[in-house]
Structure formats: C-alpha cells, structure tokens
C-alpha positions as CSV (number, residue, x, y, z in Angstrom):
1,M,18.7,32.0,-5.6
2,I,18.7,29.1,-3.3
3,K,15.9,27.3,-1.8
4,L,15.6,24.2,0.6
5,S,13.0,21.8,1.0
6,N,11.9,18.6,2.8
7,P,12.8,15.7,0.6
8,P,10.3,13.3,-0.6
9,V,10.0,9.8,0.7
10,P,8.5,6.6,-0.4
11,E,5.5,5.4,1.4
12,W,6.5,2.3,3.4
13,D,4.0,-0.7,3.6
14,G,3.9,-2.6,6.8
15,I,5.9,-2.3,10.1
16,M,9.6,-2.9,10.5
17,A,10.8,-5.7,12.8
18,F,13.6,-5.6,14.7
19,M,15.0,-9.0,12.7
20,P,13.7,-8.0,9.5
21,V,13.0,-11.2,7.1
22,V,14.7,-11.1,3.8
23,G,11.8,-10.2,1.0
24,T,11.8,-11.2,-2.5
25,Y,10.4,-7.8,-4.0
26,E,10.8,-7.0,-7.5
27,F,12.0,-3.4,-8.3
28,A,10.2,-1.7,-11.0
29,L,9.5,1.6,-12.0
30,S,6.7,2.8,-9.6
31,N,6.5,5.9,-8.0
32,D,7.8,4.6,-4.6
33,D,10.8,2.9,-6.5
34,M,11.7,5.8,-8.3
35,L,11.9,7.8,-5.0
36,I,14.4,5.0,-3.6
37,Y,16.5,5.4,-7.1
38,Y,16.5,9.3,-6.7
39,W,18.0,8.9,-3.2
40,Q,20.7,6.4,-4.1
41,L,21.8,8.4,-7.1
42,F,21.7,11.7,-4.8
43,E,23.5,9.9,-2.1
44,N,26.3,9.0,-4.8
45,R,26.2,12.4,-6.0
46,T,26.3,14.0,-2.8
47,N,29.4,11.6,-1.3
48,N,31.3,12.7,-4.7
49,D,30.7,16.5,-4.2
50,E,29.1,16.4,-7.7
51,P,27.7,19.6,-8.9
52,Y,23.9,20.8,-8.9
53,I,22.2,19.5,-12.0
54,E,19.4,20.6,-13.7
55,K,18.6,17.2,-15.2
56,Y,20.9,14.1,-16.5
57,G,21.7,15.1,-20.0
58,S,21.9,11.3,-21.2
59,L,22.0,7.5,-20.1
60,K,25.8,7.9,-20.2
61,E,25.7,10.8,-17.7
62,L,22.9,9.0,-15.3
63,E,25.0,5.6,-15.3
64,K,28.0,7.3,-13.6
65,D,25.8,7.6,-10.5
66,V,24.3,4.0,-10.7
67,Y,26.1,2.0,-7.9
68,G,25.5,1.1,-4.5
69,L,22.3,-0.8,-3.1
70,C,18.6,-0.1,-2.9
71,S,16.3,-1.5,-0.5
72,R,12.6,-1.9,0.0
73,Q,10.4,-2.9,2.9
74,I,7.1,-4.7,2.3
75,K,5.2,-5.9,5.3
76,G,8.5,-6.4,7.6
77,K,10.3,-8.2,4.6
78,V,13.5,-6.3,3.2
79,T,14.8,-6.8,-0.2
80,T,18.2,-5.3,-0.9
81,K,19.5,-5.3,-4.4
82,N,22.5,-3.6,-6.4
83,F,21.6,-0.8,-7.9
84,K,23.0,-1.5,-11.4
85,D,21.7,-5.0,-11.6
86,I,17.9,-3.1,-10.9
87,Y,19.0,-0.6,-13.5
88,D,20.0,-3.1,-16.0
89,S,16.5,-4.6,-15.7
90,L,14.6,-1.6,-16.3
91,D,13.5,0.6,-19.4
92,K,16.5,3.0,-19.4
93,E,14.7,5.6,-21.4
94,V,11.3,5.7,-18.9
95,F,13.8,5.6,-16.0
96,L,15.7,8.7,-17.0
97,N,12.6,10.2,-17.8
98,K,11.2,9.7,-14.6
99,I,14.3,10.6,-12.5
100,N,14.6,14.1,-14.7
101,A,11.0,14.9,-13.4
102,L,11.8,14.0,-10.1
103,I,14.9,16.3,-10.5
104,K,12.3,18.9,-12.1
105,E,10.2,19.0,-9.1
106,Y,12.6,18.7,-6.1
107,G,15.8,19.7,-7.2
108,N,18.7,17.7,-6.1
109,L,18.9,15.9,-3.2
110,I,21.9,16.5,-0.6
111,N,21.7,12.9,1.2
112,T,24.4,12.9,3.9
113,Y,24.7,10.4,7.0
114,T,23.4,13.5,9.3
115,I,20.9,15.4,6.8
116,A,18.8,15.0,3.8
117,V,17.5,18.0,2.1
118,C,16.5,19.2,-1.3
119,I,17.8,21.9,-3.0
120,K,16.9,24.1,-6.0
121,T,19.4,26.6,-7.1
122,D,20.4,28.5,-10.3
123,E,23.7,28.9,-8.8
124,P,27.0,26.7,-9.7
125,I,27.4,24.8,-6.4
126,K,28.9,21.0,-5.8
127,L,26.4,19.3,-3.3
128,L,28.6,18.3,-0.4
129,S,30.7,21.4,-0.3
130,F,27.4,23.7,0.0
131,I,26.2,21.7,2.5
132,K,29.3,21.7,4.4
133,S,29.6,25.5,4.4
134,E,26.5,25.7,5.9
135,I,27.1,22.7,8.5
136,P,30.8,22.3,8.6
137,D,30.4,19.1,10.8
138,V,28.1,17.4,8.9
139,E,29.3,13.4,8.5
140,T,28.7,11.9,5.2
141,W,27.6,8.2,4.5
142,S,31.3,7.5,3.3
143,D,32.3,8.2,7.0
144,Y,30.4,5.2,8.1
145,R,31.4,2.4,5.5
C-alpha cells in the first residue's frame, strides 16, 4: 500500500520582503522548527535516493542526514544557519523523538525541486526512484546547485 499526502509546512510569521533582512533567529525544538528540520532531512534523503524509513533507529543513523542549510523567516527577517550547527546545539534525544513522531504522523517526505509530497508505505522503495517512476522528468534540488 502506498499513500501520498500534502506535506506539513511551518507557520511563517510576517510577510517576506523582496530583499529580506538578515535575522538573528535562534533555532530550537519548536513545532515549526522541527518541520524545517524534517524538510531538510528528507531533502537530503531524497537527493541521495535513500530508502523509505519507518523511523530513525539511532542518533548515528539520523546524523548522516544532518547537513545543508535551514532557514526561518520572522517578520521579513530571514535567518539561515548550517543544519549541523543547529543540531549540535539541541538536545539530540528530544530531536530524535520529535523527528520520529513526525515520520510516524506524515511518513517520509519526498522533497525535490519540482515536487514535495509525503508518502506512507509498507513497500520497500527508494524515495527518488519512486517519484521518478511516477513523474519521469522530476527535477531535484541538486540539479540547481
């Protein structure tokens, strides 16, 4: 069984300016911030065509997906930080539990340049391979870096 759904998105505060001002937001373990991390983790997993997971089984397993940049906009000010630096500043066990709760609720996020969709399945699939089998001309984030 494969079930697709719209992904959860953080609630952004304020209006994005055309030329955003650099902010000084401190990332934490809030629900909105956890969604930002969820999106980044699964962007990384999708780009690497990783298999679908029911949950992260350990911190070591999770940490191989912790890289890239995370951004948060508050009242037109955008803060962008290195995901690994953010992760290192947080309680790792709480982070793992909260990410696993998001995976349990939404499944895995297939996050490419042209599509973002949550998937729940009991079939052994790889994220990017699956979406390319459904949408052959899908473009990935790595195509634009």
